[in-house]
C-alpha positions in Angstrom: 0.0 0.2 0.0 1.7 3.5 -0.8 2.0 5.8 1.8 -0.3 9.1 2.4 1.7 11.8 1.0 -1.0 13.9 2.7 -1.3 14.7 6.6 -4.3 17.0 6.6 -7.5 16.1 4.1 -10.9 17.4 4.1 -13.5 16.4 2.3 -17.2 18.8 1.6 -16.5 20.2 5.4 -20.0 21.6 6.6 -19.7 24.1 9.4 -23.3 25.6 11.3 -23.6 28.1 13.3 -27.5 28.2 14.9 -28.5 31.8 15.7 -32.0 33.0 16.2 -32.9 34.0 12.6 -32.1 30.5 11.2 -28.5 28.3 10.7 -25.8 30.3 9.8 -24.1 28.3 7.2 -20.4 29.8 8.1 -18.6 26.4 6.0 -20.2 25.1 3.3 -18.9 22.1 1.7 -15.0 22.9 1.5 -12.3 20.8 0.6 -8.9 20.6 0.4 -5.9 18.2 1.8 -2.3 19.6 2.9 0.6 17.4 2.5 3.0 16.8 5.3 6.2 19.6 5.5 4.0 22.0 3.2 2.3 25.1 4.4 -1.4 26.1 2.8 -2.9 29.1 2.8 -6.6 30.5 3.8 -7.5 34.1 2.8 -10.5 36.1 2.5 -12.3 39.0 4.1 -14.2 39.2 7.6 -16.8 36.9 7.9 -16.3 34.8 5.3 -15.4 31.8 7.2 -11.6 31.2 7.6 -11.3 31.1 11.5 -14.7 28.3 11.3 -12.3 26.4 9.3 -9.4 26.3 12.3 -11.8 25.6 14.4 -14.0 22.7 13.2 -10.4 20.9 12.4 -9.5 21.5 15.7 -13.5 20.9 17.0 -12.9 23.5 19.5 -16.6 24.5 18.5 -19.0 27.2 20.6 -21.8 25.5 21.8 -24.5 26.7 19.2 -21.9 25.2 16.0 -22.5 22.2 14.8 -20.4 19.8 12.1 -23.3 19.4 9.6 -21.1 16.9 7.4 -18.0 15.9 5.6 -14.7 14.3 7.3 -11.2 15.4 8.4 -8.6 13.4 7.9 -5.5 13.6 10.0 -2.9 11.2 8.9 -5.3 8.5 8.0 -7.4 9.4 11.2 -11.3 10.3 10.6 -11.4 13.3 13.7 -15.0 13.4 12.9 -15.0 9.8 14.9 -12.9 10.2 17.5 -14.2 11.1 20.9 -13.7 14.4 22.4 -11.9 12.9 25.6 -9.6 11.0 23.3 -9.0 14.0 20.9 -7.8 16.1 23.5 -4.8 14.5 23.1 -4.1 15.5 19.8 -4.3 18.8 21.0 -0.9 21.0 21.1 0.5 17.0 21.1 0.1 16.4 17.1 -1.9 19.8 16.2 -2.1 23.1 18.1 -3.4 26.5 17.2 -1.9 30.0 17.1 -5.2 31.8 18.1 -5.9 35.3 16.7 -6.1 37.2 20.1 -3.2 36.2 22.5 -4.2 38.1 25.2 -7.2 36.7 24.8 -5.9 33.5 24.3 -3.9 33.1 27.7 -4.7 33.3 31.0 -4.5 36.8 32.7 -4.0 35.6 36.3 -1.1 33.2 35.5 2.4 33.8 34.7 3.1 32.9 31.0 5.7 30.2 32.1 3.3 28.6 34.4 1.0 28.1 31.7 2.8 26.8 29.2 4.7 24.1 31.8 1.2 22.9 33.1 0.2 22.4 29.1 3.4 20.4 28.2 2.4 18.5 32.1 -0.5 17.5 30.8 0.8 16.1 27.8 3.8 14.9 28.7 3.4 13.4 32.0 6.8 15.1 33.1 7.9 16.3 36.2 7.4 20.4 37.3 11.4 20.9 36.4 11.7 19.2 32.8 8.2 21.0 31.9 10.0 24.4 32.8 13.0 23.4 30.9 11.5 22.0 28.2 9.2 25.9 28.2 12.8 27.9 28.2 14.1 25.5 25.5 11.2 26.7 23.3 11.4 30.6 24.6 14.8 30.4 23.2 13.7 28.6 19.9 11.1 31.6 19.5 13.6 34.8 20.8 12.3 34.9 23.8 14.3 35.5 27.5 14.2 33.2 29.8 12.7 36.0 32.2 9.9 36.3 30.0 8.5 33.0 31.9 7.6 35.4 35.4 5.7 37.6 33.4 2.1 37.9 33.4 0.4 38.3 29.7 -0.4 42.1 30.9 3.4 43.0 31.0 4.3 41.6 27.5 3.9 44.1 24.3 1.7 42.8 21.7 5.0 40.9 19.5 5.7 38.9 22.9 2.3 37.6 23.8 2.3 36.7 19.7 5.9 34.4 20.5 4.2 32.8 24.0 1.5 31.7 21.4 3.7 30.3 18.9 6.2 28.7 21.5 3.3 26.8 22.9 2.3 25.8 20.0 5.8 24.3 19.3 5.9 22.7 23.3 4.6 18.9 22.0 6.4 18.8 18.6 3.0 18.8 17.0 2.5 17.9 13.0 0.6 20.7 12.3 0.1 23.8 13.5 -2.6 26.1 12.7 -2.1 30.0 12.7 -5.1 32.3 12.6 -4.3 35.9 11.8 -1.4 35.8 14.1 -0.4 38.9 13.7 -3.6 40.7 14.4 -3.8 44.7 16.0 0.7 44.3 15.5 2.5 47.2 13.5 4.0 46.0 10.6 7.4 46.0 11.7 6.0 43.4 14.5 4.0 41.5 11.7 6.8 41.4 9.8 9.2 39.8 12.3 6.5 37.0 13.3 5.2 36.0 10.0 9.1 35.4 9.7 9.8 33.3 12.8 6.6 31.5 12.1 8.4 30.9 8.1 11.4 29.7 9.3 10.6 27.6 12.2 8.3 25.6 9.7 11.1 25.0 7.8 13.4 24.2 10.4 11.4 22.1 12.8 9.3 20.0 9.0 5.9 21.3 10.2 3.0 21.4 8.1 1.3 24.4 8.4 -2.1 26.2 7.6 -2.0 30.2 7.9 -5.2 32.6 8.0 -5.0 35.8 7.0 -7.3 38.5 5.4 -4.1 39.5 3.3 -3.2 37.8 0.3 0.3 39.3 0.1 1.0 37.2 3.7 -0.6 34.4 2.3 0.9 34.7 -0.7 4.5 35.4 0.6 4.1 32.5 3.5 2.2 30.0 1.2 2.9 26.7 -1.1 -1.4 26.5 -1.4 -3.9 28.9 -1.7 -7.5 28.6 -0.8 -9.1 32.1 -1.8 -13.0 32.3 0.7 -15.8 33.6 0.2 -19.1 33.2 1.8 -18.4 30.1 3.4 -17.1 28.3 0.2 -13.7 28.1 -1.6 -13.7 30.2 -4.7 -10.2 29.3 -6.3 -7.5 26.9 -4.7 -4.1 26.0 -6.2 -0.4 26.5 -5.5 0.7 30.1 -4.5 2.5 31.1 -7.8 -0.4 30.3 -10.1 -2.8 32.2 -8.5 -0.8 35.2 -7.9 0.3 35.3 -11.9 -3.3 34.3 -13.3 -6.0 34.4 -11.2 -8.9 32.5 -12.2 -12.1 33.8 -10.2 -13.2 37.6 -10.9 -12.8 38.0 -6.6 -9.2 37.1 -6.3 -8.4 39.0 -9.4 -10.5 42.1 -6.9 -8.6 41.2 -3.9 -4.7 41.2 -5.9 -6.2 44.9 -7.2 -6.9 46.2 -3.9 -3.7 45.9 -2.1 -0.5 48.4 -2.8 2.7 47.3 -4.8 6.0 48.5 -4.3 7.2 47.2 -7.7 5.3 48.2 -10.0 3.6 51.4 -11.1 1.8 54.0 -8.7 -2.2 53.1 -9.4 -5.3 54.0 -7.3 -6.4 51.1 -5.1 -9.4 49.3 -6.7 -12.3 47.9 -3.9 -14.8 45.3 -4.4 -18.3 47.5 -4.5 -20.9 45.5 -1.9 -21.1 44.0 0.7 -20.6 39.9 1.9 -23.7 37.6 1.8 -25.9 36.6 3.7 -24.9 33.5 5.4 -28.6 32.3 6.8 -30.0 32.7 3.4 -27.4 32.1 0.9 -27.9 33.0 -2.8 -28.5 29.4 -4.9 -26.1 30.2 -7.9 -22.8 32.4 -6.8 -23.0 34.1 -3.8 -20.5 36.6 -5.5 -22.6 37.1 -8.5 -24.2 40.2 -6.7 -20.7 42.0 -6.6 -19.1 40.7 -9.3 -19.2 43.2 -12.4 -18.9 40.3 -14.7 -22.1 38.6 -13.8 -24.5 37.2 -16.6 -27.3 35.4 -16.4 -25.8 31.8 -15.6 -24.4 32.8 -12.9 -28.1 32.1 -11.4 -26.9 28.5 -10.9 -24.0 27.3 -8.8 -21.0 27.4 -10.7 -19.0 24.0 -10.6 -15.3 23.8 -9.2 -13.5 24.1 -12.5 -10.0 22.6 -13.0 -8.2 25.6 -15.1 -4.4 24.1 -15.3 -2.6 21.4 -12.7 -4.0 21.8 -9.5 -5.0 25.1 -9.7 -9.2 25.2 -10.0 -11.7 28.1 -9.9 -15.6 28.0 -9.1 -16.6 30.4 -11.6 -19.0 29.3 -14.6 -16.2 31.6 -16.6 -13.5 30.3 -14.9 -11.4 28.5 -18.6 -13.2 31.9 -20.3 -11.8 35.3 -18.7 -9.4 37.1 -17.4 -10.6 39.3 -15.1 -9.2 43.1 -15.1 -11.3 45.1 -12.7 -9.0 48.4 -13.5 -11.4 50.5 -15.9 -14.2 48.7 -15.8 -15.9 49.3 -12.5 
């Protein structure tokens, strides 16, 4: 039997939130795979379902959330069939998550060194001295002085708190790290430092990485493969070079034209008109159609996921027919 090359495989995943008005279809039938040692980026605007994908993979769902369908395979094991008690041994040891806000993720009344030592002891059953030695070792790996172990979260800068979260994710040598908007609320210099640290550690330790961001330039710089999400669905999927050089979905093209570049001629930034879709009652056809300047009558039907080239797919009726250029069209 041929050995598995992928570490994570998601098949037709659907995860909804129950609210007073109905079910919010935050993740509505997405599929992707992540090879061992590779990096995968999920990009899209706020509310498209990026963070919900991460929570579904980790099965860290709030009470009003439910996985409606689909399967998640981790190293060949179906995570949806594992009891929650057993799944706790997977978290941190097999897969770990860097949360979006370190200040909210860390306990404010405990020193950060104690928090990490507690987590390590839960999984490894070692002495307190061994646990603190491991924390100190990991702190050095993420360029934190050992004195930080004695600090409370509020005594640290945003960048230092984020490095503590990275250190926590590395404690038990997991195979997969999910970084959910790891640079939120940080200035651009610290953002670059954090992202470079994550990338360096991923390559040095041969980790698999899922990076979630609303900034497509960050994803392109960091990841081997990319999934562009819109309205709870993946609308374009492929390797980063292919998507950057030849996007085949109007939403992806719009994202590219909405951020500045220092290498090309100066141009006014473009914006995508309209608002994200209502995920309680999403359109039956293309969910991007109300905002798309290229829409036609056929867009009232749900578009198929079309292969445009090797390992490059687009969920658009015109994926193989047009190159979408927003500039000069609006």
